[in-house]
C-alpha positions in Angstrom: -69.7 -89.0 62.1 -66.4 -87.3 63.7 -64.8 -84.4 62.8 -61.2 -84.8 62.5 -60.6 -82.1 64.8 -62.3 -83.9 67.3 -60.6 -87.2 66.9 -57.2 -85.0 66.9 -58.3 -83.1 70.5 -59.7 -86.7 71.5 -56.2 -88.8 70.8 -53.8 -85.7 72.1 -51.9 -87.1 74.9 -52.4 -90.5 73.8 -48.5 -90.6 72.9 -46.9 -88.7 75.0 -49.0 -88.8 78.3 -48.6 -85.3 78.4 -52.2 -83.2 79.1 -52.0 -81.9 75.2 -55.6 -81.5 75.6 -55.5 -79.1 78.7 -52.4 -77.6 77.0 -54.1 -76.7 73.8 -57.2 -75.4 75.6 -54.9 -73.1 77.4 -53.0 -71.7 74.7 -55.9 -70.8 72.7 -58.0 -69.5 75.5 -55.1 -66.9 76.2 -55.4 -65.3 72.0 -59.0 -65.7 73.1 -59.8 -64.5 76.6 -58.3 -60.6 75.6 -60.4 -59.8 73.1 -63.1 -61.0 73.8 -62.5 -59.3 77.5 -61.6 -55.9 74.6 -64.7 -56.7 72.7 -67.1 -57.2 75.7 -66.0 -53.9 76.8 -66.8 -52.4 73.8 -70.3 -53.3 73.6 -70.4 -52.3 77.2 -69.9 -48.9 76.0 -71.4 -49.3 73.0 -74.6 -49.8 74.5 -74.5 -47.6 77.7 -74.1 -44.8 74.8 -76.5 -45.7 72.6 -79.0 -45.8 75.9 -77.5 -42.3 77.1 -78.2 -40.3 74.0 -81.7 -42.1 73.6 -82.2 -40.6 77.2 -81.6 -37.0 76.0 -83.3 -37.4 73.1 -86.7 -38.2 75.1 -85.5 -35.6 77.9 -85.6 -33.4 75.0 -89.2 -34.0 73.8 -90.7 -34.3 76.9 -89.4 -30.7 78.0 -90.4 -28.9 74.9 -93.6 -30.7 74.5 -94.7 -30.2 77.8 -93.6 -26.6 78.0 -95.8 -26.3 74.6 -98.3 -27.4 76.4 -98.4 -25.3 79.4 -97.8 -22.0 77.3 -100.8 -22.8 74.4 -103.0 -25.0 77.2 -104.1 -21.4 78.6 -102.9 -22.6 81.9 -100.4 -19.3 82.3 -103.2 -17.0 81.1 -104.7 -15.2 83.8 -107.8 -16.3 85.4 -110.9 -14.3 84.3 -114.1 -14.0 86.1 -117.6 -12.7 85.4 -120.4 -11.4 87.5 -122.6 -12.7 85.0 -121.2 -15.4 82.5 -124.0 -15.6 80.0 -123.3 -11.6 79.0 -120.1 -12.9 77.1 -117.3 -15.5 77.5 -113.6 -13.5 77.8 -110.0 -14.8 77.6 -106.8 -13.1 78.2 -104.3 -12.6 74.8 -101.1 -13.4 73.9 -98.8 -11.7 76.1 -100.7 -9.8 78.3 -100.8 -10.6 82.1 -104.7 -9.5 83.0 -103.6 -7.2 85.8 -105.8 -4.4 86.8 -108.5 -5.5 85.0 -111.8 -5.2 87.1 -114.1 -3.4 84.3 -118.1 -3.0 83.8 -119.1 -3.9 80.0 -122.5 -3.5 79.4 -123.6 -5.2 76.0 -126.5 -3.0 74.5 -126.5 -4.7 70.7 -125.0 -8.3 69.3 -123.7 -7.1 65.7 -126.1 -9.3 63.4 -125.9 -10.6 60.0 -128.6 -9.8 57.5 -130.9 -12.8 56.3 -133.3 -12.6 53.9 -136.1 -15.4 52.9 -137.6 -16.0 49.3 -141.4 -17.0 48.2 -142.0 -20.7 49.0 -141.6 -23.2 45.5 -142.2 -26.2 44.9 -139.8 -27.7 44.0 -136.0 -26.9 43.3 -135.3 -28.1 40.0 -137.5 -25.7 37.8 -136.1 -23.1 35.9 -136.3 -19.7 37.2 -135.5 -18.0 34.7 -132.2 -16.4 32.7 -130.2 -13.0 32.6 -128.7 -11.8 35.9 -129.2 -10.5 39.4 -127.8 -7.4 40.5 -126.4 -7.5 44.4 -125.4 -4.6 46.5 -123.9 -5.4 49.8 -122.8 -2.2 51.3 -123.4 0.0 48.5 -121.4 -1.7 46.1 -123.1 -3.5 43.3 -121.8 -6.7 41.5 -123.5 -8.6 38.6 -124.1 -12.2 39.0 -124.8 -13.9 35.6 -127.4 -17.1 35.4 -126.9 -18.7 32.2 -129.5 -19.7 30.0 -130.7 -23.6 31.5 -129.1 -22.9 34.7 -131.8 -20.5 36.6 -133.2 -23.5 39.0 -132.8 -22.4 42.7 -130.1 -24.3 43.4 -128.0 -22.8 40.2 -129.0 -19.5 41.5 -127.4 -20.1 45.2 -124.1 -21.1 43.6 -124.0 -18.5 41.4 -124.4 -15.8 44.3 -121.5 -18.1 46.4 -119.4 -18.0 43.5 -119.8 -14.3 43.3 -117.6 -13.5 46.3 -119.6 -10.4 47.5 -119.6 -12.4 51.2 -122.9 -13.1 51.1 -123.7 -16.8 51.7 -126.7 -18.5 49.7 -128.2 -22.1 50.1 -131.7 -24.0 49.5 -134.0 -25.1 52.2 -137.1 -26.6 52.9 -139.2 -25.2 55.9 -141.4 -27.8 55.3 -144.5 -26.0 53.0 -141.5 -25.7 50.0 -138.2 -24.6 48.9 -136.6 -21.4 49.5 -133.4 -19.3 48.3 -131.7 -18.1 51.8 -129.2 -15.2 52.1 -126.7 -15.0 54.5 -124.2 -11.4 54.6 -121.6 -10.1 56.3 -121.8 -9.7 60.5 -122.0 -5.7 61.1 -124.1 -2.9 59.5 -122.1 -3.0 57.0 -122.7 -6.3 55.1 -126.5 -5.0 54.4 -127.5 -5.9 50.6 -130.4 -6.5 48.0 -131.0 -8.2 45.5 -132.6 -7.3 42.3 -133.3 -7.8 38.7 -135.1 -6.6 35.5 -134.9 -10.4 33.7 -138.3 -11.9 33.3 -138.2 -15.2 36.2 -135.2 -13.6 38.1 -136.9 -10.3 39.2 -139.9 -12.1 40.2 -137.1 -14.4 42.7 -135.7 -10.7 43.6 -138.9 -9.6 44.5 -140.5 -11.9 46.9 -137.1 -11.6 49.0 -138.3 -10.9 52.5 -135.7 -9.7 54.7 -136.1 -11.5 58.3 -133.3 -10.1 59.9 -131.3 -7.1 59.5 -127.8 -5.9 59.6 -126.4 -4.2 62.3 -123.0 -3.6 64.7 -122.6 -4.9 68.0 -122.3 -1.9 70.7 -120.7 -2.4 74.0 -120.3 0.3 76.7 -117.1 -0.3 78.7 -116.5 2.0 81.5 -118.6 4.6 80.3 -117.6 4.2 76.9 -119.3 2.9 74.1 -118.0 1.0 71.6 -119.4 0.0 68.0 -118.0 -3.3 66.0 -119.0 -5.4 62.9 -118.2 -8.3 65.1 -119.3 -10.1 68.5 -115.7 -11.0 69.2 -113.9 -7.8 70.2 -110.2 -7.5 71.1 -109.6 -3.8 71.3 -111.9 -2.7 73.8 -110.2 -4.0 77.1 -106.6 -4.1 77.3 -105.1 -7.8 76.8 -108.6 -9.3 76.5 -110.5 -10.6 74.0 -114.0 -10.4 74.5 -117.0 -12.8 73.0 -120.4 -11.3 73.0 -123.2 -13.8 73.4 -126.2 -11.9 74.9 -127.5 -8.6 75.9 -126.8 -7.5 79.1 -124.2 -6.3 81.9 -121.1 -8.1 83.8 -118.2 -7.2 85.5 -115.1 -8.3 84.1 -111.8 -8.8 86.8 -108.6 -10.9 87.1 -106.6 -12.6 89.1 -102.8 -11.9 90.1 -101.1 -14.7 88.1 -98.1 -13.9 89.6 -97.7 -17.4 91.6 -98.3 -18.8 88.4 -95.0 -17.7 86.7 -93.1 -18.0 89.2 -93.7 -21.6 89.8 -93.5 -22.5 85.8 -89.9 -20.8 86.2 -89.1 -23.4 88.8 -90.6 -26.1 86.7 -88.7 -24.8 84.0 -85.5 -25.2 85.5 -85.9 -28.3 87.0 -86.4 -29.5 83.8 -83.8 -28.2 82.3 -81.5 -29.4 85.1 -82.5 -32.8 84.5 -82.0 -32.7 80.8 -78.3 -31.3 81.6 -77.4 -34.2 83.9 -78.1 -36.5 81.4 -76.3 -34.4 78.4 -73.2 -34.6 80.8 -73.8 -38.3 81.4 -74.3 -39.0 77.5 -71.1 -36.8 76.2 -69.1 -39.2 79.2 -70.2 -42.2 77.4 -69.7 -41.0 74.0 -66.1 -39.6 75.5 -67.5 -36.0 74.4 -69.1 -36.3 71.3 -69.5 -33.3 69.6 -72.6 -32.9 68.3 -74.0 -33.2 72.4 -71.3 -30.5 73.1 -73.0 -28.4 70.3 -76.3 -29.5 71.8 -75.2 -28.5 75.1 -74.0 -25.3 74.0 -77.5 -24.2 72.3 -79.3 -25.0 75.5 -77.4 -23.4 77.3 -78.0 -20.3 75.7 -81.4 -20.5 76.4 -80.9 -18.0 79.2 -79.1 -15.1 77.4 -81.1 -15.6 73.9 -83.9 -12.5 73.4 -86.9 -14.7 73.2 -89.1 -11.4 73.5 -89.1 -7.6 72.5 -90.7 -6.5 75.4 -88.7 -4.8 78.4 -87.9 -8.4 79.5 -86.7 -9.9 77.2 -85.0 -13.4 78.1 -85.2 -16.0 80.6 -82.3 -14.2 82.5 -83.8 -10.9 82.9 -86.5 -12.6 84.9 -84.6 -14.6 87.7 -83.2 -17.3 85.8 -79.1 -17.9 87.1 -76.7 -19.8 85.1 -74.7 -21.6 87.9 -70.5 -22.4 87.2 -71.6 -26.4 87.0 -74.0 -24.8 83.7 -77.2 -26.1 85.9 -79.2 -23.2 86.4 -80.9 -21.4 89.7 -84.3 -19.2 89.8 -84.1 -16.1 91.9 -87.3 -15.1 93.3 -85.9 -11.7 94.1 -85.3 -10.8 90.4 -88.1 -12.6 89.4 -90.1 -10.1 91.7 -88.4 -7.4 90.8 -89.5 -8.1 87.0 -92.9 -8.6 88.0 -93.4 -5.9 89.7 -92.1 -3.2 86.8 -93.6 -4.8 83.9 -95.7 -7.8 84.6 -96.6 -8.2 81.0 -93.2 -8.3 79.9 -92.7 -11.2 81.8 -95.5 -13.1 80.8 -94.3 -12.6 77.3 -91.1 -14.1 77.2 -93.6 -17.4 77.9 -96.6 -16.4 76.3 -95.5 -13.7 73.5 -97.8 -11.6 71.7 -98.4 -11.5 68.3 -99.3 -9.3 66.2 -98.1 -7.4 62.8 -94.5 -6.4 64.1 -94.6 -9.3 67.2 -94.1 -12.9 64.8 -92.7 -15.8 65.7 -89.5 -14.8 64.5 -89.0 -11.3 66.6 -90.6 -12.9 69.7 -90.8 -16.9 69.5 -91.0 -17.2 73.3 -89.2 -19.2 75.2 -91.2 -22.4 74.3 -90.7 -21.9 70.4 -86.7 -21.1 71.2 -86.9 -24.6 73.1 -89.0 -26.2 70.3 -86.5 -24.5 67.5 -83.7 -26.5 69.3 -85.7 -29.9 69.5 -86.6 -30.0 65.8 -83.1 -29.0 64.7 -81.6 -31.7 67.1 -84.0 -34.2 66.5 -84.0 -33.6 62.3 -82.8 -35.8 59.8 -79.3 -34.2 59.8 -79.6 -33.0 63.3 -77.0 -34.0 66.3 -79.1 -36.6 68.1 -80.0 -38.5 65.0 -76.7 -38.6 63.3 -75.2 -39.5 66.8 -77.5 -42.1 67.4 -77.1 -43.3 63.9 -73.1 -43.6 64.3 -73.3 -45.2 67.0 -75.8 -47.7 66.1 -73.4 -48.5 63.5 -70.1 -48.5 65.3 -72.1 -51.4 67.5 -72.8 -53.4 64.0 -69.6 -53.4 63.4 -68.3 -54.6 67.0 -70.6 -57.2 66.4 -69.1 -58.6 62.7 -65.7 -58.0 64.6 -66.9 -60.5 67.2 -68.0 -63.2 64.1 -64.7 -62.4 62.5 -62.4 -62.9 66.0 -64.1 -65.9 66.6 -63.5 -67.7 63.2 -60.0 -66.7 63.6 -59.8 -68.4 67.1 -61.7 -71.3 66.3 -58.8 -71.7 63.3 -56.0 -70.6 65.7 -56.8 -74.0 67.8 -57.6 -76.0 65.3 -53.7 -75.3 64.3 -52.9 -75.9 67.8 -54.7 -79.0 67.9 -53.2 -80.0 64.3 -49.3 -79.0 65.3 -49.3 -80.6 69.2 -51.2 -84.3 67.6 -47.5 -84.3 65.5 -45.7 -83.4 68.6 -47.5 -86.3 70.7 -47.1 -88.5 67.4 -43.4 -87.6 67.8 -42.6 -87.6 71.5 -44.9 -91.4 71.1 -42.3 -92.6 69.1 -39.6 -91.1 70.8 -41.0 -92.8 73.8 -41.5 -96.1 72.6 -38.0 -95.7 70.6 -36.5 -95.3 74.3 -38.1 -98.3 76.2 -37.3 -100.7 73.1 -33.9 -99.3 73.8 -33.7 -99.9 77.4 -34.9 -103.6 77.1 -32.3 -104.2 74.8 -29.7 -102.5 77.3 -31.4 -104.6 80.1 -30.8 -107.8 78.0 -27.2 -107.3 76.9 -26.5 -106.1 80.6 -27.7 -109.3 81.6 -26.5 -111.5 78.8 -23.0 -110.7 79.8 
């Protein structure tokens, strides 16, 4: 079925002889085309803004994630070497350059925990007795009650574990029967004893045999002897954690890590400048979005922000300089001076110390400071999230406006078609009248 509007358009010009169809088309286009061009420009700008903000988001996430990976991954730590790696493992601690380490370490004793083993039992479900044990650890006695009807080996192990003395208990089958195994805390202060005066339980206690005694680790570092209750020592070689593995002697040395930190700072400058360039482009695309401007200011403050309470607490103090256009550059001279004066302070800008006075609040490090900016910007109410949401909403509005515009322009073209159809009919009627009158005048003239 052919619609009325189509019939009208197809018939336009039949009466007047004029190309009324083209006239309607041209008039409709004159009304529609500027609006389409405006909406197209709006759509292009909207898509460019969304894309630019998305690129900033991606840059910021990648920058922060890669920096955190470098800081926490150990690549910035000084490389340690040992003449005998079987004796111990070692790593520099956070905030330490490891410079100056060239140390002889002799492990005389490893820290050990006391182990005790009960007599063998044919099963683990027989009740051995009830009452209580006295568990004494480092001279401190604690009563371990065993309720009536709950005196199996498993019940006894559970009661000892629940006592909170640091002694761990379990039941094992060594192939010859079931045994109660007790293990104390590592170090000489973890020595313990188990006793009872109650029938059945006293037999369990009396049957315990010590298979390993508790002792402290004994380490000699450059002629000084240290005893510690653990095989992890973080206070005998400055800036290094030692994990003892076996008795013996090794020499511990650290390599100068200056080049690694110089390279890390230059990588930081490169990543920062790329982010700032894309951020500037996004600000242009969004006509100076205030949220993006705020983010730009936060990033700029990273250079002067105190991220470590050391002698050199900021990027600016160790060689990062801000140029007039807001980008950064690396000053090797400033870095060399700072590293020579206090390498640990330089290291702490990247890998901050962690102790009772150096926390993630007081000493976030540059990685922590950048992570805080990223977390804020990408949060639900953050600048990048809200800006992206606003731009997406504006694009949806533009799509709705285009739909409404097309509907209005289509209706306008239909009105034109109807109006010019009527005009065409009138002109056709006038022409028919004119032709008739012309013929009549010609006849009158001829007859006269």
